[in-house]
Structures are given as structure tokens and as C-alpha cells.
C-alpha positions as CSV (number, residue, x, y, z in Angstrom):
1,M,174.8,203.9,-50.8
2,S,171.1,204.9,-51.0
3,S,169.0,205.3,-47.9
4,Y,165.2,205.4,-48.4
5,A,162.3,205.9,-46.1
6,V,158.9,204.9,-47.4
7,W,155.7,205.7,-45.6
8,L,152.7,203.7,-47.0
9,D,149.3,202.5,-46.3
10,H,147.1,200.4,-48.7
11,E,146.4,203.4,-51.0
12,N,149.4,205.7,-51.1
13,A,153.2,205.7,-50.7
14,K,155.5,208.5,-50.0
15,I,159.1,207.7,-50.9
16,F,162.1,209.7,-49.5
17,K,165.6,209.2,-50.8
18,F,168.4,210.5,-48.6
19,T,171.7,211.5,-50.3
20,P,174.7,210.6,-48.0
21,G,177.0,213.4,-47.2
22,V,174.7,216.1,-48.5
23,K,172.9,217.7,-45.5
24,G,169.3,218.5,-46.2
25,S,169.2,216.7,-49.5
26,V,166.0,214.6,-49.8
27,E,164.2,213.6,-52.9
28,A,160.5,212.8,-52.5
29,Q,157.9,211.0,-54.6
30,V,154.3,210.1,-54.0
31,L,152.6,207.1,-55.6
32,H,148.9,206.3,-55.5
33,R,147.3,202.9,-55.9
34,K,145.3,202.6,-59.1
35,E,142.3,200.3,-59.1
36,I,142.6,197.9,-62.0
37,R,139.4,196.1,-63.0
38,H,139.8,192.5,-64.1
39,H,137.0,190.4,-65.6
40,T,136.3,188.4,-62.5
41,N,133.5,188.0,-60.0
42,R,135.8,187.7,-57.1
43,A,136.2,191.1,-55.5
44,E,138.7,189.8,-53.0
45,N,141.0,188.4,-55.8
46,E,140.7,191.8,-57.5
47,K,141.8,193.6,-54.4
48,K,144.8,191.3,-53.9
49,V,145.9,191.8,-57.6
50,N,145.6,195.6,-57.2
51,E,147.5,195.5,-53.9
52,D,150.3,193.4,-55.4
53,K,150.6,195.7,-58.4
54,F,150.8,198.8,-56.0
55,Y,153.5,197.2,-53.9
56,H,155.4,196.1,-57.0
57,D,155.3,199.7,-58.3
58,V,156.6,201.0,-54.9
59,A,159.4,198.4,-54.9
60,T,160.4,199.4,-58.4
61,H,161.0,203.0,-57.2
62,L,163.2,201.7,-54.4
63,S,165.4,199.4,-56.5
64,D,168.7,201.0,-55.7
65,A,168.1,201.1,-51.9
66,T,170.9,199.8,-49.7
67,E,169.0,200.8,-46.5
68,L,165.2,200.9,-46.4
69,L,163.0,202.1,-43.5
70,I,159.3,201.2,-43.9
71,L,156.9,203.4,-42.0
72,G,153.1,203.5,-41.9
73,P,149.8,203.0,-40.1
74,G,147.9,199.7,-39.7
75,T,149.0,196.7,-41.7
76,G,150.2,198.4,-44.9
77,R,153.8,198.5,-43.8
78,T,154.0,194.8,-42.8
79,H,152.1,193.7,-45.9
80,F,154.6,195.6,-48.0
81,Q,157.5,193.9,-46.1
82,K,156.0,190.5,-46.7
83,H,155.5,191.4,-50.4
84,L,159.2,192.2,-50.7
85,E,160.1,188.8,-49.2
86,S,157.7,186.7,-51.3
87,H,157.6,188.4,-54.7
88,H,161.2,188.2,-56.0
89,H,162.4,191.5,-54.4
90,G,165.1,189.7,-52.4
91,S,167.8,192.3,-52.5
92,L,165.3,195.0,-51.5
93,A,164.0,192.8,-48.7
94,K,167.5,192.4,-47.4
95,A,167.9,196.2,-47.4
96,V,165.1,196.7,-44.9
97,V,166.6,198.0,-41.7
98,G,163.4,198.9,-39.9
99,V,159.6,198.6,-40.0
100,E,158.0,201.2,-37.7
101,P,154.5,202.3,-37.0
102,M,153.7,205.9,-37.9
103,D,150.1,207.2,-38.2
104,H,149.6,210.0,-40.8
105,P,152.5,212.4,-40.5
106,T,153.5,215.4,-42.5
107,D,156.4,215.0,-45.0
108,K,158.7,217.0,-42.6
109,Q,157.8,214.6,-39.7
110,I,158.6,211.6,-41.9
111,V,162.0,213.1,-42.9
112,A,162.8,214.0,-39.3
113,S,161.9,210.5,-38.1
114,A,163.9,208.8,-40.8
115,R,167.0,211.0,-40.2
116,K,166.8,210.1,-36.5
117,F,166.5,206.4,-37.3
118,F,169.3,206.3,-39.9
119,K,171.6,208.3,-37.6
120,K,171.1,205.7,-34.8
121,W,171.3,202.8,-37.3
122,D,174.5,204.0,-38.8
123,M,176.0,204.6,-35.3
124,Y,175.5,200.9,-34.4
125,H,176.3,199.3,-37.8
126,E,179.5,201.0,-39.0
């Protein structure tokens, strides 16, 4: 069982993997959105392609998640959830156990919030 928390906006993602049974064990990764230029005059289309690529890269790093908590400010977290549901990430979309607003926290705040969430989640779903 792999529990993950991902904090993301439209530009960056912080991924935290929690190892069950090992207190204090958290692996962290940071991904940054890369702007990819396509030969098109449509700036909005380019933005959508870049966003989809970014969300796909994030999803790839979460492929073994059995529980996924999505955190973030603004619309990034909900756009990512919709991406999972509509871009062939079905098993990952089913692993989503929560989508919560969280402004721009420190890594320690993300970990603390995720631990609190997963503890409560596990208590009600065992």
C-alpha cells in the first residue's frame, strides 16, 4: 500500500510518499512545469498542451499510489483531479481519497497535514 500526498499548482508539484509502518519515513520529489513551444499561433492551445504534459508527468510519479491526497491553492488541484479522470489514469483517479485546499505551505506543513488526513481516513475505512 502506497499513500501519497501531492501539493500542486499550475507550475509546480511536490510529491510525498508515505511508507506504511515506518514512522517518520517520507520520500519527497519536486516537479516543475516545463514550457514546451509548439509551432502554433494559438497561445491557449499551447498552454493546454503544456498543462496536460505537466499533469501527465505528475501522474507518472504517482503510478503505484493506492491512496492519494491532492492538495493545492486555486484550481490546480481540481484541474489535476479532472486530468486523472479524463486522460486514462483510471486506477490513479480511483486512488484519490481527498482533494483539499492548501495555500503555499512548507514541506513540513504538507507532511503534517497529510499524516493527519491519512490517520483519520484509515480510522474510518479499515
